[in-house]
Residue frames as qw, qx, qy, qz and C-alpha x, y, z in Angstrom:
[[0.129, -0.462, 0.868, 0.128, 70.34, 150.45, 221.04],
 [0.744, 0.154, -0.421, -0.496, 69.21, 147.56, 218.80],
 [0.953, -0.240, 0.098, -0.154, 68.90, 143.87, 219.71],
 [0.870, 0.296, -0.174, 0.354, 72.17, 142.98, 218.05],
 [0.209, 0.670, -0.356, 0.617, 74.05, 145.85, 219.67],
 [0.634, -0.568, 0.264, -0.452, 72.69, 144.80, 223.06],
 [0.997, -0.067, 0.009, 0.046, 73.77, 141.17, 222.57],
 [0.673, 0.480, -0.256, 0.500, 77.28, 142.26, 221.45],
 [0.067, -0.690, 0.360, -0.625, 77.73, 144.74, 224.35],
 [0.764, -0.475, 0.254, -0.355, 76.48, 142.33, 227.03],
 [0.971, 0.117, -0.107, 0.178, 78.64, 139.47, 225.64],
 [0.479, 0.547, -0.327, 0.603, 81.73, 141.69, 225.85],
 [0.355, -0.651, 0.319, -0.590, 80.72, 142.85, 229.32],
 [0.933, -0.283, 0.130, -0.181, 80.48, 139.16, 230.35],
 [0.238, -0.671, 0.679, 0.182, 84.01, 138.62, 229.03],
 [0.752, 0.145, 0.642, 0.040, 82.98, 136.01, 226.44],
 [0.004, 0.353, -0.602, -0.716, 84.09, 135.64, 222.85],
 [0.707, 0.239, -0.211, -0.632, 81.83, 134.64, 219.94],
 [0.532, 0.239, -0.811, -0.049, 83.54, 131.21, 219.92],
 [0.001, 0.036, -0.842, 0.539, 82.82, 130.66, 223.58],
 [0.551, 0.206, 0.272, -0.762, 79.13, 131.61, 223.16],
 [0.671, 0.294, -0.503, -0.458, 78.96, 129.29, 220.13],
 [0.358, 0.169, -0.905, 0.156, 80.34, 126.37, 222.09],
 [0.152, 0.080, 0.734, -0.657, 77.90, 126.87, 224.97],
 [0.568, 0.350, 0.235, -0.706, 74.82, 127.41, 222.83],
 [0.529, 0.105, 0.791, 0.289, 75.80, 125.08, 219.90],
 [0.444, 0.848, 0.241, -0.160, 74.85, 127.94, 217.55],
 [0.745, 0.307, 0.149, 0.573, 77.26, 128.53, 214.65],
 [0.358, -0.439, -0.052, 0.822, 79.60, 131.54, 214.97],
 [0.083, 0.171, 0.469, 0.862, 78.37, 132.96, 211.63],
 [0.279, -0.658, -0.642, -0.277, 74.78, 132.96, 213.00],
 [0.460, -0.673, -0.341, 0.468, 75.84, 134.70, 216.24],
 [0.305, -0.224, 0.177, 0.908, 77.84, 137.35, 214.31],
 [0.047, -0.396, -0.587, -0.705, 74.83, 137.94, 212.05],
 [0.373, -0.727, -0.575, 0.035, 72.55, 138.37, 215.09],
 [0.429, -0.568, -0.144, 0.688, 74.94, 140.92, 216.59],
 [0.122, -0.079, 0.386, 0.911, 74.70, 142.79, 213.28],
 [0.483, 0.362, 0.366, -0.708, 70.86, 142.65, 213.51],
 [0.526, 0.303, -0.600, -0.521, 70.80, 140.19, 210.55],
 [0.620, -0.123, 0.669, -0.392, 68.55, 137.28, 211.57],
 [0.759, 0.408, -0.278, -0.424, 68.38, 135.71, 208.08],
 [0.335, 0.401, -0.849, 0.081, 71.00, 133.09, 209.10],
 [0.406, -0.164, 0.698, -0.567, 68.66, 131.82, 211.84],
 [0.061, -0.109, -0.949, -0.288, 66.37, 130.00, 209.38],
 [0.317, -0.583, -0.600, -0.447, 63.12, 131.83, 210.28],
 [0.282, -0.634, 0.170, -0.700, 61.53, 133.83, 213.08],
 [0.893, -0.395, -0.138, -0.164, 60.80, 130.69, 215.18],
 [0.851, -0.004, -0.206, 0.482, 64.54, 129.75, 215.32],
 [0.234, 0.573, -0.168, 0.768, 65.57, 133.44, 215.76],
 [0.562, -0.662, 0.055, -0.493, 63.52, 133.67, 218.98],
 [0.949, -0.287, -0.085, 0.102, 65.16, 130.50, 220.26],
 [0.692, 0.289, -0.172, 0.639, 68.67, 131.74, 219.39],
 [0.076, -0.686, 0.133, -0.711, 68.01, 135.11, 221.13],
 [0.756, -0.584, 0.041, -0.291, 66.93, 133.23, 224.32],
 [0.939, -0.080, -0.116, 0.314, 69.92, 130.86, 224.22],
 [0.510, 0.428, -0.177, 0.725, 72.52, 133.58, 223.69],
 [0.276, -0.722, 0.079, -0.629, 70.89, 135.90, 226.33],
 [0.860, -0.501, -0.024, -0.097, 71.00, 133.19, 229.01],
 [0.859, 0.072, -0.120, 0.492, 74.69, 132.47, 228.33],
 [0.335, 0.443, -0.134, 0.820, 75.72, 136.15, 228.55],
 [0.279, -0.296, -0.662, 0.630, 73.56, 136.65, 231.67],
 [0.227, 0.058, 0.042, -0.971, 70.61, 138.88, 230.63],
 [0.512, 0.349, 0.647, -0.445, 66.86, 138.46, 230.57],
 [0.222, 0.052, 0.738, 0.635, 65.89, 137.27, 227.05],
 [0.193, 0.631, 0.748, -0.076, 62.18, 138.14, 227.14],
 [0.105, 0.820, 0.088, -0.556, 62.47, 141.92, 226.49],
 [0.068, -0.446, 0.637, 0.625, 64.68, 141.19, 223.49],
 [0.181, 0.266, 0.914, 0.246, 62.22, 138.62, 222.16],
 [0.164, 0.766, 0.528, -0.328, 59.36, 141.10, 222.66],
 [0.036, 0.728, -0.234, -0.644, 61.38, 143.75, 220.72],
 [0.134, -0.164, 0.839, 0.501, 62.04, 141.19, 217.93],
 [0.197, 0.497, 0.845, 0.011, 58.36, 140.30, 217.73],
 [0.135, 0.811, 0.271, -0.501, 57.36, 144.00, 217.57],
 [0.048, 0.644, -0.453, -0.615, 59.72, 144.49, 214.61],
 [0.075, 0.164, -0.895, -0.408, 58.75, 141.28, 212.78],
 [0.479, -0.196, -0.569, -0.640, 54.96, 141.20, 212.81],
 [0.659, -0.416, 0.228, -0.584, 54.18, 140.17, 216.41],
 [0.321, -0.294, 0.884, -0.172, 54.35, 136.94, 218.34],
 [0.333, -0.030, -0.835, -0.438, 52.96, 133.76, 216.70],
 [0.658, -0.197, 0.161, -0.709, 49.41, 132.83, 217.68],
 [0.345, -0.145, 0.919, -0.125, 48.74, 129.33, 219.11],
 [0.585, 0.129, -0.509, -0.619, 46.94, 126.94, 216.80],
 [0.709, -0.179, 0.532, -0.427, 44.67, 124.27, 218.19],
 [0.296, -0.133, 0.913, 0.246, 44.87, 120.66, 217.01],
 [0.467, 0.560, 0.660, -0.178, 41.26, 120.80, 215.77],
 [0.338, 0.869, -0.010, -0.362, 41.88, 123.89, 213.57],
 [0.158, -0.585, 0.693, 0.390, 45.16, 122.45, 212.29],
 [0.234, 0.040, 0.938, 0.251, 43.44, 119.40, 210.78],
 [0.414, 0.633, 0.525, -0.390, 40.24, 121.17, 209.76],
 [0.495, 0.365, 0.505, 0.605, 39.90, 121.72, 205.95],
 [0.092, -0.215, -0.016, 0.972, 39.99, 125.36, 204.87],
 [0.483, 0.056, -0.262, -0.834, 36.85, 124.91, 202.76],
 [0.629, 0.022, 0.686, -0.366, 34.04, 122.53, 203.65],
 [0.076, -0.024, 0.886, 0.456, 33.36, 119.72, 201.20],
 [0.538, 0.163, 0.047, -0.825, 30.03, 120.32, 199.49],
 [0.205, 0.115, 0.970, 0.059, 27.67, 117.33, 199.19],
 [0.409, -0.071, -0.386, -0.824, 24.70, 117.39, 196.85],
 [0.014, 0.214, 0.920, -0.328, 21.72, 116.22, 198.86],
 [0.280, -0.441, -0.524, -0.673, 18.02, 116.38, 198.18],
 [0.012, -0.124, -0.668, 0.733, 16.09, 117.88, 201.00],
 [0.101, -0.618, -0.741, -0.244, 12.38, 117.89, 201.52],
 [0.096, -0.617, -0.008, -0.781, 10.70, 121.19, 202.41],
 [0.261, -0.166, -0.726, 0.614, 10.57, 121.84, 206.17],
 [0.237, -0.618, -0.464, -0.588, 6.92, 122.83, 206.52],
 [0.566, -0.652, -0.442, 0.243, 7.06, 122.90, 210.34],
 [0.447, -0.302, -0.053, 0.840, 9.81, 125.55, 210.32],
 [0.055, 0.307, 0.394, 0.865, 7.97, 127.62, 207.74],
 [0.410, -0.688, -0.521, -0.295, 4.73, 127.60, 209.80],
 [0.576, -0.568, -0.315, 0.496, 6.65, 128.53, 212.94],
 [0.340, -0.066, 0.126, 0.929, 8.32, 131.46, 211.13],
 [0.141, -0.485, -0.490, -0.710, 4.97, 132.68, 209.82],
 [0.522, -0.686, -0.507, -0.001, 3.41, 132.48, 213.29],
 [0.533, -0.403, -0.174, 0.724, 6.32, 134.39, 214.83],
 [0.167, 0.186, 0.284, 0.926, 5.87, 137.12, 212.22],
 [0.327, -0.631, -0.527, -0.467, 2.15, 137.45, 213.06],
 [0.577, -0.638, -0.404, 0.310, 2.86, 137.69, 216.81],
 [0.453, -0.210, 0.001, 0.866, 5.54, 140.37, 216.30],
 [0.002, -0.374, -0.413, -0.830, 3.28, 142.37, 213.99],
 [0.439, -0.699, -0.518, -0.225, 0.47, 142.28, 216.58],
 [0.578, -0.544, -0.288, 0.535, 2.75, 143.46, 219.37],
 [0.310, 0.018, 0.174, 0.934, 4.05, 146.33, 217.27],
 [0.168, -0.535, -0.494, -0.664, 0.48, 147.42, 216.49],
 [0.539, -0.686, -0.484, 0.070, -0.56, 147.34, 220.14],
 [0.522, -0.413, -0.112, 0.738, 2.45, 149.32, 221.29],
 [0.205, 0.200, 0.322, 0.902, 1.95, 151.83, 218.48],
 [0.289, -0.630, -0.491, -0.528, -1.71, 152.54, 219.42],
 [0.603, -0.709, -0.356, 0.083, -1.28, 152.64, 223.16],
 [0.620, -0.036, -0.152, 0.769, 2.06, 154.47, 223.30],
 [0.056, 0.483, 0.129, 0.864, 0.46, 157.92, 222.69],
 [0.540, -0.662, -0.247, -0.457, -1.94, 157.52, 225.63],
 [0.743, -0.195, -0.460, 0.445, 0.78, 156.57, 228.11],
 [0.158, -0.870, 0.096, -0.457, 1.07, 158.94, 231.04],
 [0.667, -0.029, -0.541, 0.511, 3.78, 158.90, 233.64],
 [0.362, -0.861, -0.056, -0.353, 3.34, 160.50, 237.07],
 [0.363, 0.402, -0.607, 0.582, 5.97, 161.30, 239.61],
 [0.678, -0.595, -0.428, -0.054, 5.27, 160.05, 243.11],
 [0.065, -0.788, 0.353, -0.500, 6.48, 162.20, 245.98],
 [0.547, 0.035, -0.753, 0.365, 8.55, 160.38, 248.55],
 [0.528, -0.738, -0.407, -0.106, 6.77, 160.35, 251.89],
 [0.579, -0.673, -0.125, 0.443, 8.07, 163.04, 254.23],
 [0.458, -0.046, 0.266, 0.847, 9.68, 165.09, 251.48],
 [0.208, 0.696, 0.280, -0.628, 8.19, 168.57, 250.97],
 [0.585, 0.573, 0.485, 0.307, 6.98, 169.27, 247.45],
 [0.335, -0.106, 0.127, 0.928, 8.70, 172.12, 245.63],
 [0.270, 0.605, 0.288, -0.691, 6.57, 175.26, 245.10],
 [0.614, 0.516, 0.566, 0.191, 4.76, 175.12, 241.75],
 [0.276, 0.953, 0.119, 0.032, 5.48, 178.75, 240.94],
 [0.484, -0.695, 0.353, 0.398, 9.22, 178.65, 241.71],
 [0.623, 0.730, -0.237, -0.152, 11.09, 179.41, 238.50],
 [0.945, -0.056, 0.074, 0.314, 13.88, 177.06, 237.56],
 [0.077, 0.951, -0.298, -0.002, 17.20, 178.70, 238.02],
 [0.860, 0.259, -0.311, 0.310, 20.66, 177.42, 237.39],
 [0.661, -0.658, -0.054, 0.357, 23.23, 177.59, 240.18],
 [0.219, 0.940, -0.261, -0.009, 25.76, 180.41, 239.69],
 [0.808, 0.307, -0.385, 0.323, 29.28, 179.16, 238.99],
 [0.660, -0.717, -0.022, 0.224, 31.46, 178.94, 242.07],
 [0.143, 0.914, -0.379, 0.002, 34.64, 180.93, 242.13],
 [0.480, -0.528, 0.700, 0.018, 36.43, 177.85, 243.42],
 [0.902, 0.336, 0.261, -0.068, 35.48, 175.69, 240.34],
 [0.541, -0.371, 0.498, 0.567, 38.65, 174.64, 238.53],
 [0.443, 0.687, -0.217, -0.534, 39.26, 176.11, 235.11],
 [0.947, 0.245, 0.206, 0.020, 39.40, 173.45, 232.37],
 [0.496, -0.521, 0.476, 0.506, 42.96, 172.66, 231.45],
 [0.465, 0.651, -0.351, -0.486, 44.09, 173.36, 227.90],
 [0.983, 0.139, 0.112, -0.044, 44.37, 170.17, 225.83],
 [0.494, -0.555, 0.537, 0.398, 47.88, 168.73, 225.48],
 [0.632, 0.675, -0.233, -0.302, 49.43, 168.61, 222.02],
 [0.545, 0.438, -0.709, 0.089, 51.91, 165.81, 222.88],
 [0.876, -0.465, -0.099, -0.079, 52.60, 163.04, 225.42],
 [0.180, 0.708, -0.590, 0.344, 55.71, 163.20, 227.62],
 [0.925, -0.353, -0.137, -0.019, 57.16, 160.34, 229.67],
 [0.062, 0.744, -0.608, 0.271, 60.24, 160.50, 231.95],
 [0.953, -0.116, -0.278, 0.014, 61.84, 157.17, 232.91],
 [0.108, -0.759, 0.569, -0.299, 64.29, 156.97, 235.85],
 [0.785, 0.086, -0.613, 0.021, 66.02, 153.61, 236.44],
 [0.611, -0.678, 0.280, -0.299, 66.11, 152.31, 239.99],
 [0.642, -0.367, 0.650, 0.175, 68.20, 149.30, 238.89],
 [0.004, 0.327, -0.734, -0.596, 69.57, 147.77, 235.69],
 [0.597, 0.408, 0.635, -0.271, 66.82, 146.84, 233.23],
 [0.277, 0.156, 0.663, 0.678, 66.01, 146.61, 229.55],
 [0.281, 0.633, 0.360, -0.625, 63.76, 149.31, 228.04],
 [0.256, 0.195, 0.673, 0.666, 62.19, 149.57, 224.57],
 [0.195, 0.620, 0.358, -0.671, 60.05, 152.61, 223.59],
 [0.281, 0.298, 0.662, 0.628, 58.14, 153.23, 220.37],
 [0.125, 0.244, 0.091, -0.957, 56.21, 156.32, 219.14],
 [0.594, 0.356, 0.197, -0.694, 53.01, 157.00, 217.21],
 [0.759, 0.470, -0.283, -0.351, 53.88, 155.07, 214.01],
 [0.990, -0.103, 0.017, 0.090, 55.94, 152.35, 215.64],
 [0.513, 0.675, -0.353, 0.396, 59.22, 154.18, 215.30],
 [0.757, -0.281, -0.401, 0.433, 61.86, 153.40, 217.94],
 [0.138, -0.935, 0.073, -0.318, 62.41, 156.22, 220.48],
 [0.182, -0.666, 0.689, -0.220, 64.80, 154.19, 222.62],
 [0.976, -0.023, -0.183, -0.117, 65.94, 150.55, 222.85],
 [0.505, 0.467, -0.588, 0.426, 68.66, 149.30, 225.18],
 [0.634, -0.366, -0.585, 0.349, 69.78, 148.83, 228.77],
 [0.182, -0.840, 0.062, -0.507, 69.30, 151.37, 231.57],
 [0.526, 0.038, -0.638, 0.562, 71.63, 151.45, 234.59],
 [0.364, -0.708, -0.523, 0.306, 70.62, 152.59, 238.04],
 [0.212, -0.634, -0.071, 0.740, 70.22, 156.40, 238.02],
 [0.185, 0.091, 0.592, 0.779, 69.80, 156.71, 234.23],
 [0.303, 0.587, 0.413, -0.627, 67.04, 159.15, 233.16],
 [0.228, 0.193, 0.694, 0.655, 65.31, 159.15, 229.80],
 [0.312, 0.497, 0.274, -0.762, 62.94, 161.94, 228.66],
 [0.223, 0.177, 0.841, 0.460, 60.69, 160.74, 225.89],
 [0.364, 0.479, 0.261, -0.755, 57.91, 162.45, 223.94],
 [0.220, 0.214, 0.820, 0.483, 55.58, 161.71, 221.01],
 [0.220, -0.163, -0.268, -0.924, 52.74, 163.42, 219.21],
 [0.684, -0.273, -0.222, -0.639, 49.91, 161.09, 220.27],
 [0.938, -0.300, -0.013, -0.171, 51.04, 157.82, 221.90],
 [0.098, 0.636, -0.750, 0.154, 54.04, 156.18, 223.55],
 [0.964, -0.149, -0.144, -0.165, 54.36, 152.40, 223.93],
 [0.047, 0.695, -0.682, 0.224, 57.04, 150.79, 226.08],
 [0.923, -0.131, -0.362, 0.012, 58.34, 147.39, 227.21],
 [0.242, -0.752, 0.513, -0.336, 60.13, 147.35, 230.59],
 [0.563, 0.263, -0.783, 0.047, 62.29, 144.27, 231.25],
 [0.373, -0.165, -0.799, 0.443, 61.76, 144.07, 235.01],
 [0.315, -0.757, -0.436, -0.371, 58.64, 145.20, 236.86],
 [0.525, -0.835, -0.131, 0.104, 59.26, 147.89, 239.46],
 [0.741, -0.070, 0.087, 0.662, 62.71, 148.68, 238.09],
 [0.238, 0.272, 0.163, 0.918, 61.89, 152.27, 237.01],
 [0.063, 0.587, 0.482, -0.647, 59.98, 155.31, 238.21],
 [0.253, 0.463, 0.598, 0.604, 57.60, 156.89, 235.62],
 [0.078, 0.530, 0.271, -0.799, 56.40, 160.48, 235.28],
 [0.269, 0.419, 0.738, 0.456, 53.66, 160.79, 232.66],
 [0.012, 0.715, 0.358, 0.600, 52.54, 164.25, 231.47],
 [0.035, -0.588, 0.307, -0.747, 53.93, 165.75, 234.65],
 [0.766, -0.450, 0.107, -0.447, 52.35, 163.25, 237.05],
 [0.011, -0.474, 0.864, -0.167, 54.50, 160.91, 239.14],
 [0.857, -0.057, -0.291, -0.421, 53.15, 157.32, 238.68],
 [0.653, -0.521, 0.531, -0.140, 55.82, 155.59, 240.76],
 [0.036, -0.388, 0.891, 0.232, 57.12, 152.13, 239.85],
 [0.809, 0.108, -0.105, -0.568, 54.67, 149.99, 237.79],
 [0.898, 0.157, -0.395, -0.115, 54.59, 146.22, 238.16],
 [0.205, -0.654, 0.647, -0.332, 56.50, 145.87, 241.45],
 [0.558, -0.229, 0.775, -0.188, 57.56, 142.23, 241.72],
 [0.822, 0.450, 0.288, -0.196, 56.26, 141.27, 238.28],
 [0.691, -0.010, 0.476, 0.544, 58.14, 140.33, 235.12],
 [0.246, 0.140, 0.419, 0.863, 58.07, 142.11, 231.75],
 [0.158, 0.641, 0.465, -0.590, 55.79, 145.18, 231.73],
 [0.242, 0.327, 0.562, 0.720, 54.05, 146.44, 228.51],
 [0.006, -0.673, -0.434, 0.600, 52.55, 149.95, 228.94],
 [0.283, 0.458, 0.446, 0.715, 51.09, 152.65, 226.69],
 [0.103, -0.612, -0.359, 0.697, 50.29, 156.31, 227.35],
 [0.295, 0.616, 0.449, 0.576, 48.53, 159.04, 225.30],
 [0.096, 0.471, -0.071, 0.874, 47.97, 162.80, 225.74],
 [0.540, -0.576, -0.085, -0.608, 45.14, 162.40, 228.32],
 [0.829, -0.198, -0.502, 0.145, 46.90, 159.79, 230.48],
 [0.193, -0.714, 0.486, -0.466, 47.64, 160.53, 234.06],
 [0.800, -0.279, 0.459, -0.268, 47.15, 156.86, 234.83],
 [0.240, -0.313, 0.883, 0.255, 48.67, 153.52, 233.85],
 [0.739, 0.247, -0.257, -0.572, 47.10, 151.68, 230.84]]
């Protein structure tokens, strides 16, 4: 389910009309109808679109942050903060023509450092071949017999057989309570996006990687590649997780 479909469905579930939402948010009805059709061009830019999503979500009674995260994922990511220093700093430094006298002290120091490094390399190169290392026996530890041939331990019958490599990643999501869920596959394609109700189960798979955004921490149980991972982020807010073929653990 897309962002617009979610906004429309939750508005209707809340028993509100587009006009009522417009009056409470002071957002024009044409903009709200465009958002519910996944057309954010009426918002006047991504910055205003994020603000409109938050305003409408609060009025219809849902958490806006998962929808904003889904919007950012589909529109190039969240904006990066810019410091005041970098905002007023020129993109290219202004070049000044200035006559400089030769720095003879720096040149002499560089030459001296080169001589020292060269001498150290020569010393290490000549003495390295004569270096001998001896092993000291720990006091009280019997020395191994000199004639004992080195043998490798036979494999134990109880050693586990290496598991065959997986050719895909599988994730099962079971909702413990109502929450928003957005899931994307290897190339960023949407595998699922929408609300989960208590008891809903989603089986998801991808070739190499699965990325997901969970609206409420601890609201779902996860089973990844056959291993039960329980409920991630108990008591936390929005959860962003990713899993690949080798994952039995949370990333």
